[in-house]
N, C-alpha and C positions, 0 to 999 in steps of 0.2 A: 504494500500500500504506500504510494507516494504521497507526500504531504508538503505543503508550502504555507508559511505564516508570514504575513506582512503587516507592519505597523507604521503609523505616521500620524499626521494631523490634517484637518480640513477646516478651512476658514469659512465663516458665514454659513454655518450648517443650519438648515431649516427643513420644512416639510417638502419643499421642491427638491432639495438635495437628496432627501430620503427616497423620494420617488425615483430619482435617477439611479441611485444605488440598487433599488429593487429591480429596476429594469435591466441594469447591468448583470445582476446575478441570474435573472431569468434567461438573459441572452447566453450567459456562460453555461447554464444548465442545458439549454437547447443544443449548444455546440457539443457538449460532452455526450449527450444522448445520441445525437446524429452520428458521432464517431463510434458508437456501439459499446461504450463503457457501461457496465451494469451496476457497479457499486461505487457510489461517490456522494460527497456532501460538501457544501460550501456555506460559509456564513461570514457576515461582517457586523461587528459591534461598534457603535459610535457612542462615546461618552462625553458629556458636557460637564458643566460645573455642578457641584452638589451630587445628587443622586440621579440626575438625568441620564438615561441610557436607552438606546433602541438597538435591537438586534434583528437582522434580516437573514433568513436561512432558506436554502433550497437543497434538495437531495434527490436521490433516485426514487424515493418514496413519495416526494411531494415537490413537483417541479414548479409549482406556483410559489412565488416568494411569500414566506410566512414572516410576519412582523410581530415582534414582542416589544412592549413598552410604548409609551405615549410619545407622539411627536414633540420635539422641543426645538428651540432656537438658541444658537450659541455663536458668538463671534469667532471662537476657536474651540474645536473639539478634537479628541483623539479617536483614532479608529484602529481596529484590529481585525485583519482578514485571515481566515483559516480555511483551508481546502484540502480534502483527501480524495484521491481517485485510485481505485484498484486497477493496475495494469498500464497506467500511463507513466512513461519515464519522467523522473523528477525534473530534469531540465526542460522538457516540453511543458510540464505542468507549470513551472515557474514562468515560462514565457507566456503561456496562455493567461495566467493570473494577472500579470502586469499589463498585458494587452487589453484585457477586459477592464481593469481598474482605471487605466489611463484613458480609456475610451468612454468613461462614464460621464464626462463633462462636469464633474463635481469639483475638480481642481485639487485632488489629493496630493499631499506632500509626503513623500516616503522617507523613512528613517534610513540612514546609512547608505552604503553603496549597493543599490538594488539591481544593477545591471551586471550580469556575468558575461564574459567574453568567451564565445564558443569557437571551436574549429571542428573540422570534420571528424576528429578523433574523440571529441567530447561526447559523453553519454547523452546530453540533452540537445545535441545538434538536430535541427530540422530545417526543411526547405524555406520556412518563413524568413529565416535570417538572411538568406540570399535574395529574397524577393523585394527588398527595399522597403521594409516596413517603417513607417514614420508616424510619430504622434506629435502634434503641434497644438499649442493652445494660446489664446489671448484673453486677458481679463481686463476689466475696466468698468466704467460707469457711463450712463446716459443722463443728460440733464432732465429729460422727460421721455416717457414711453407710453404708447397707447396702441390701439388696434392697428392703426396705420403704420406705426413703428414696427409692430409684429410682422406685418406684410413685407416691409422693407427688409427686415432681418431674414425672413424666409427666402427672399430673392437673393440675398448674399449667400445663403447656404446653397441655393440652386446654382449660382454662378460658380461657386467653389466646386460643386459636384461635376459641373460640365467641364471645368478646367481639368479636374482629375481624370475624367473619362477621355478627354482629348489627349492628355499626355500618356496615360497608361493603357488606353484602349478599353478600359472598363472602370467601374467604381466598385472596388472591393474594400469594404471597411465601413466607417460611419462618420458622419459629420453632424455635430450637435451644437446647440446653443441654448443657454438658459438665462432668463432675466428675472430678477427678484427685486421687490420693493422693500421698504423698511419694515413692513409688517410681517414679512416672511412669505407673502403670496408671490406667485410668479407663473411664468409660462416656459415650457420646454419645447424646443423645435428639434426634430430628428430627421436626418436624411440618410437612407441606406440604399435607395433605389430611385433613379431619376424618373422612371416611368410611373412610380407610385407617388412621387412628389414628397413634400415635407409633411411629416406627421406633427401634430400639435397637441400638447397636453397642458391643461390649465389655461390661465389667461389673466391679463391685466387690463382692466377697463381704462384706467388712466393713472399714471404715477408721476409725481413731480420730480422724482429722481429714482434711478434703478441701477443695480449692479448687473453686469453681464459676464458670462463665461462662454467663449467660443472656441471649440476644439475640432480637430480633424485627425483621425487615425486611419490611414489608408496604405495601400501597397503601390509600389512601382512609380513613385513620383519623387522628384528631387526635393529635399527638405527646404532648402533656401527658396526655391521657386514657389513652393506651396505656402510658405510663411509670407512671402511678398504678396501673393495673390489674396490671402486671407486678410492681411493688414490693409491692403489697398481697397478691398471690397468693403470692409467695415468703415473705413474712413470716407469712402464715397457714397455711403448709404444714405446720407442726409440725417443720420441720427446724432451727429455731433458727439462722437465718443471721446471720452478721456481715458486713454489707455494707461494701465498701471505700469510704472517703471519697475522692472524686475531684472536682476542679474542671475544668469544660470550658468553653471559649470558645463563645459562641453568638451568633446573629444574630436580628434581628427582620425578618421579611419586610416590606418597605415602608420600612425605614429607621427612624431615630430612636434607635437604641441599638445599640452594638457594643462590648461590654466583657466582662470576666470576671465571672461571678456572684460575689457576695460583695463587690464594689466598690460604693461609694456614688455611683451615677451619678444618682440622683434620677429614674430612669425609672419611668413608671407602668405599663409593660408587665408582663404576668404573668411572675413568676419573677425580676423585677429589683427595683429600689429598694433595693439593698443586701442582698437576701435571700441566704442561704446555700443552695447546691443540696442536693437530697436526697442522702443518703449513697450513695456508690458508683454513681452513675448516670452513664452515658456516653450522650450523645445528640447527634445531628446531623441536622437536617432536610435532606433531599436537595433541592438547588436545581435 
């Protein structure tokens, strides 16, 4: 029985983020079942201040996400993910877990070094690593948001999806955005198939200010090009976004540079040489 446990924190946790995590675990369960694994379970627990806690679980006996605990809101909460699958190699399970969690659009921050570097001799090696898997996210705020803003954001997701399909030849993965107001209410937009369009959950009639989380986890697209397309799309949406300034550690495939952007390493690689990162951009190439 292979097992993976992941911990970290999540900012601005609320009922909308809880719904996104439930959706992510259901998606993971569907993937596991489609691959023919018979015995498995997965759960994620989120703990806020005091005694606030919610636990979401799925398993081979109950593929619908089961939720224990009352919804709560916290500026910063801790999460713990735990998954066991009988028959799946541990490296493949680890890869699947991070792919699902990063694709949840919740903005999870993982503890420690959560990426393992595989090669063809590693136990957990699989073809996904050679397929160009990329997960990119942008967070920030809108000064106002309503139904018309929701339609504009949906169009940004569609533009991103069309870009991915044009570059890769298909859209394999998911593109998501969530918008929440100060009360914790919000709307979630999800695109996995261009023919089906953007799925919407929840809604905001009108908000004087709102936070957004826009992410994309797909295959066979250059990370920098995808990041530029997403940033350009959200900035041209007419929603007047204020993108969060965030610095992220990054790696160059093949070595030669391993530092924080903004540091003067003298590296000639794209995005380095002391450059500051684009504002509010969270990106991590899947190894």
